[in-house]
Each structure stands twice: as C-alpha cells, then as structure tokens.
N, C-alpha and C positions, 0 to 999 in steps of 0.2 A: 694665639701665636700662629703665624703663617709659616707654612713649609713649602719649599719649592722642590719640585721633581728635578730629576737630574739635569744638569746644565750641558748639554750636548751642542758644540758650535755647529750652527747650520751654514750650510752653502747658499748663501742669500743671492749671489750672482746667478747660480745655476737655478734656483728658483725663480728669480726675475726672468731670466731668459726663457723658461718654461712658460711663465704666464704670459709674456709678450707674444709667443708664440700663438696664445689663445686669446689675444685680443686685450689682455689687461696690463696694466702698468704699475709695477711695485716700485714705489719711491723709497730707495735706500739712502737718501743725503741724510736721514737721521737714523741711528739704530734702532732696530726693532726690540721692543721692550717686552721680556718674559714676564708672564703673570705668575705670581707666587700663589701657593695654596693646593695646587693639584697634587694628587698622590700618584698619578701614571703619565696621562697624556700631557703633552707639552703644548702650552699655547703661549702666543706672541701678540701684542698689538702691533701692527704695521700699517701702512698708508698704501691703499690699493685704488687706483684710478682717482686720486685726490680725497678720497675719503678714508676715515679709520677702518680698519678691519682686523679680524683675527685669523692668523695662522696657526694652524692644528695639525699636529702629527703624534703619532704613537710613541711610547718609550723606547728606548735601545733595549737590546736582550730578547730572548725567547718568551713570546706572549702566549698566554692562555687561549685556548680555543675561544673563538668568539670575542676576545678583548679588543678594545680599541679600534672598532671596524669603522674606518673613516667612510667606506662606501656605503654602508646601511646607514649612518648618520646623514650623509648627503641625500640618500633616497628619502629618508623620513622628512628632513627639513625642506626639501624641495616640494614635497607634497602638502606638508602640515602649514608652512608659513603664511599661505593665503587665507587659512582658516582658523588659526590660532594665533593671536596677536602676541603672544610670549614667544612665539619660536622666531629666532634670528632667521634672516633670509640666507639661503647659500649663494655662494659666488662661483666656487670652481673646485672640482675634484681631481687630482691627479693621482692615477694607479699605476703609473710608470715607475717603478721602483729604481731605474736607471738614473732618475734625475737626482734623489740625494738617498736612495737607499730603502726607502719607506713610503707608503702613500702618504699622501697629504692633502688639506683643503683650506679654502679661504672661506670665512664666514662674516656676516654682518657684525660690526661691534655694536653693542648696546652700552649706556652708561649705567652704572649701578654698582651696589656693594656687595658682595658675596660674603656670607657669614658662617665661619667654622665652629670651632669649639668655645671660642671667647668673641665677646662683643667688641667691635672696633668703637673709637672714640664718638663716631656720630650717632651710636645708638646707644640705649640704656634698657634695663629690664622692662621698663614701662613701655618699650616698642614691642615686647613679646606677643602681645594679643593681636596686634592688627597683622604683625609678620606671618603669625600662624593663620589668621583669616586669609591672607593672601596666598599662602601656600595650599591651604584647602581648596580655595576657590581655583586654584590653578590646575590642581588635580582633578577636580570634580568636572571642570569645563573640558579638560582634555578627555576624560572618559565619557563625556557625553556626546563626543563626536562619533558619527558613523563612519568607519574606516573605509567602507567602499565608496562613500560619497567624496573621499578626498584622495581616491585611488591607490589606499594602502592596505586593500583586503587581502594582498598577496604577500604581506610582509612576514607572516608567519601562518603555520598551519591553525586552522579555526578549533580545533579539538586536540585533547591531549596535554594541554599545558601542563597541569601538575605533574603528571607522570613524566614527561620530557624534561621539566626543569629539574626534578628530583633525580632523575637518571645522570643528568648532565653535571649536577653539582656534586653528587655523590663519586662520580668518575673523578672530577677535580679535586675533591676533598681528599680521596685517597692517593691521588698524585701529589698533592703540595704536603700533605702531612708525612706521607710514607710510613715510615717504620716509627716515627714518634707521633703517631695519632693518640690523642687525648682519649681518656677512657669513655667520655661521653659520646664520642663519635657514632660508635656502632651502635648504641640503644637508641640514639637519636634518628639515625637513618631507618632503623627498623620501625619506630614508632610512624613516622613519616609514610613509610611505605604501606603499612598496614590500615592507613586511614586515608587514602587518597580521595579529594574532595570531586564533586562533578563539575561539568565544564558549563558555566553560564555563557551567554552570547559574548563572543571576544570583543575587547575594546583596546583601543590604543593605549600603552603603557610607556611611561618614561624608562622606568626600571632604576632609577636611581635620584628619588625626589628628596631634597634636603636643602637646607638653606644656602650651602655654598653653591648648589645650582640654580637657585633663585636669586637672580640679581634685584635688588630693591633701593628705592629712591627715598632716604629718610624724610628729606623734604615734604615730600607729597604724600608719604605713607602709602606708596603703591610699589608692586612688582613692575620690573621693567621688562624682564627675560627670564625665560626658564631655558637653561642651557645643558650641553653635555648629554646628547642624544644617540651617543655610538652603541647602546645597547637597546633601544626602542624597540619594541615588538608589540605582538597583540596577544591579550590574555585577560584574566578576570582583574577588575579593579582592586580585589582585595590585596592582591600582591605589591601591588605600588603603595598602598596604606602600611602594608606591613613593613615594606622596606624603610618607610620613614619611620614606622615605629621601632624597628630594630636598632636604628641609630640613636634612640631618644633614651639615653641612660639617666636614670633617675637616682637621687640620692640614697635612695634604700636599697637599690639594686647592689650585689655583690661588689666590694671595692675593687676587687681584681679587673671588673669593667669599665672604672671610671676613667681610665687612660684613653678611651676610644676618643673622646674630644671631637665628635664630628658635629654636636650640636650643643649649644650653652645651655644644655637642660639641666646641669648640675647647679646652676645659679638659684639662689634663694628666691622663692617666689615665680619661677619659670612655670609655663604650663606643664602639666602631665600627659603621660600617654593616654590618659582617659580624656583629658582635654583636647588632645589630638584628634581621637576618635569623634568627639562630639564636633569639632569644627568642621570635619569632614562630612558627619552626618548633616549638618546646617546646611553646608554648602551643595551638597548632592541630593539632599532630599531622603537619603537611605544610608544604612551601614553595610557594606558589602557582606554577605554571608561566607561561612567558612574562614573568618579573620584570622581564628587561632590556629589553625593549620599552615596558613600562609605565613603568621609571624614565625612559627617553627622553621619553616623553608628560608624564610629572609634572613634568619640569625644563622642558619647553616651556611648560607650565602655570604654573609658578611664574614663569618670566621675564616671561610675558605679563601675569599677574595683577601682578607689582610695577610693569611698565611702565603698566599702567592706572591703578595708585594714584599713580603719577608725574604722570600727565597729570591727574588729578583735584587733584592738589597743584598743577599749573601752573594750573589753572582757580581756584583758591583753595577748592575745596572740601574740603580736607583742610589741615592746620596742622601745623609742626613742621619742623626743620631736617632730619630723617632723610631726609624724602622725596628730598631734593635728589640723594642718591646712588644712588636707585634707578633711573636709567636706566644708567649703566655697570654696575651691578650685575646688570641684567637681560641685558645683553650677555654679561658673563662666565659667567652661568649657561648661556646658550643654547651657548656655545663650549664649555664643560665638558660639556654634554649630547652635543655632536657627537663631541667627543673619546672619550668613553668610552660611546659607543652600544653597546647591547648587555650592558654590564655589569650585574651582579646585585647589587652593593653599592658 
C-alpha cells in the first residue's frame, strides 16, 4: 500500500518566478504530480528546463533537529553524482524561506520503481534476490568511496560517530516519547552507552537505505537511483547496514513489529536479515565490525523517528490513518531492540 505525506498546496508561480531569476524554466502547463510513498518530505514530478525533474521540500510543522535538511542533500549530491552512478544530479537549492516558507530543491528525475512494504504488480517474490544484490552493491560501492576524493571530508567530524549519534537520538527519544516512554527505552540507552564501539575510518553513509529509496528497473533487473540523501553523513559502514536490517522485519519477530511494513520481508520465501548481511559481505568483501551495537542504535533511531512522525500527525502536519499505529509500533521496536541487543541479524 502506498501512503502519501500531507498534501500542502504549493505556490508554483512563486517557485517558477524564483527559478526564472536563477536561469531555470519551470513548465506549469501541466500540473506537477506528487509522488506517493513518502512519510515526511514532499516530492513532486515537474518539468524543469524541458526535462523531467523532482521538486523536493520538507513537510509542514515543527521538524526534529537535522531532519529534512535540503542544504545537506544538495551538498552531498553535488559532490557525489559525478563519482556515484546511482546519485541523481542536483539542479537547484533555494534557502530563501520567503519564497514558499521552507527551503526547497530541484533534482534530476530518474525512472524506476520504489518498493515499500508490499510488492507492486511489476515485481514478484522471485525478484527479491536480484533486488537485494543491487541494494547491497549500492551500499558497498558507496562505502568504498574516499570522502576526501569527492570533496565530502568536511561533511561530518571524522571521529565520535557512535557517541554523537547516541547522544542525539537519546535526546530526540526523550523529547518524542516524553512522559509516555516505553519501559525498554531507559535500559536500551544504558546498554548502548556502556558499550560504545571504536571509530573506524569514516566513509560516506546514506543513513536510510531500503527499497523505497532504491529505484529499480524490473525489466533490466537493475537499480536506477539511490534517492533521499538529506541525512547523508560520514561514519562507519556498519550503521548503514544496521539501518537496513532494522527495517527488515521477519515473520518470527514480535507480531507488534509487523506493522512497520517498510520492506516486503514478511512475504514467504523473502530473504532474511542473515541473507542481507551475506549479500553485503559478498558485495563489499567483508562484514563491518560492531554490527550488533549499530543494530541496537538503528532500532532506537527507527522507534524514535516513528514516534516523531506520530507527533507530527498529532499536530496535523501529516495526514493518513497509518500514523495512528506509530506509537505502539515504536514501543515494540524498542522492546525488540533491547531483547536482541548485540544480535548481528
């Protein structure tokens, strides 16, 4: 099932006028089409300078610190696209909030299908293996890049990733859950704090790799783009892999986590988390160390992000009945993280 982030009327004439001042032509003869599937950022297919493009902006409402960072995404894609075939080219960034009230950007449009918790008609369970191989290769080739060689060495501090991420997500979790914090939150934070892993050489991380951010071409059985780079940073490859594993709910996992529906991993015969680790090992030539700790952090992050989305829904900034179940789901993910802390898959 596809879900749409809230539908906010866009001031397209103001956007077109701004782009014209910067040498771009936005064709409004046909109405822009909003993409379904996003839980936060709003994305529309438009025609820019005679070619298809993507207009991208944050959601409405109060955003969590660091969320929906259009300037960060622009920096990453501008540097990354020449060196990484799956990165869309960046066309324009507007940081002047007087134009429409928020920053926005225009990106290259790439053809392809994004897959969420269910398979579209163009794909079957038999496609799972090549899809997983493409996603693993996308991650491994990204992690193989030297950030300094593509002018992204200054994207984040080279050390302290684990401590910094834990501190940030602990703060966000406490704010999002507030007085309604599930009982698993405090002991999970304690377990993470007492076993911080060392810093490997930093690599470029996507920070949200999963099939709905990997566009695929079913006919060619190939990936066409890796999208959604607004959280891109530097850190250990283990965390990117752990983020993917955190979304990968299996039939034997607690039933309360099954509603996550971020990956079609509940389908009979779908690859397991162990298969994900093996696919990455095959693509990268190694499995990142400290994967279990990073999986615990990734599940904390996932639960907190879902609770933040629930709060935005409470405020009316997001619409759709799916968000009503995000609060109990966040609690179930935290409990699962605590009970399986240290597991590598």
